[in-house]
N, C-alpha and C positions, 0 to 999 in steps of 0.2 A: 615369416617375420613381419611382412607388411600387414598381414591380417591381424596379428597380435597388436601392432601399433594402432591400427584403425579401431579395434575394440577398446583399447585402453583410452584412446582419445575420446571416443563416444561416451565411455563411462565417466571420464573426468568432466566432460562437458555437461552431462546430465547432472552430476553432483553439484557442479557450479550453479547451474540454472535452478535447481531445486532450492538452493539457499537464497536465491534472489527473489525478493518480493516486488512485484511490479506495482502494487497498491500499498499506500500507507495505512497505518492503523486508524488514523483520523484524518478527515478532510474538512478544512474550513472553507466554505463557499465564499464567493466574492461578496455575498450579502452578510457574511460574519456568522453563519450558522455552522456549528461543529457537528459533523456526521461521523459516528463510529461505524467501523466495518460491521455489516450485518443489519444495519438499520434501514428504514424504508427508502431514504433517498440517497444513500451512500453511493450506489452504482450510477445513479443519474447525475451525480455531481461531477462535472467535467472541468470547470475552472475553479481551482482550489489552491490552498496552501497546505502542504502536508505536515502532519504532526505525529509524534510517536505515541502520544497519549491524550486522552480527553482533557486531562488536567492542563497539559501544555497549551492546548487549543483555547481552553477557557481563560487561562492566564494571559493569553495574547489579546484578549478582548473579545473573543468569540462568545457565542451563547448556544445553549442547547435548543433543539427544535421544539416547538410548542406542542407537537403531537408525539 
């Protein structure tokens, strides 16, 4: 019984964690540049405001990268 409980707990935890995204779709840097996931500086951007979409980021006063 204890083994079944442990396996169930691990499975539920794995399902929960797989649905949690640790990174937002878009990061607006402190300098106001909107970086989409997968772009050059996205992973390097550490101080940011998260956004669900590039449109939301731009509407907040952000801008696209020059490159």
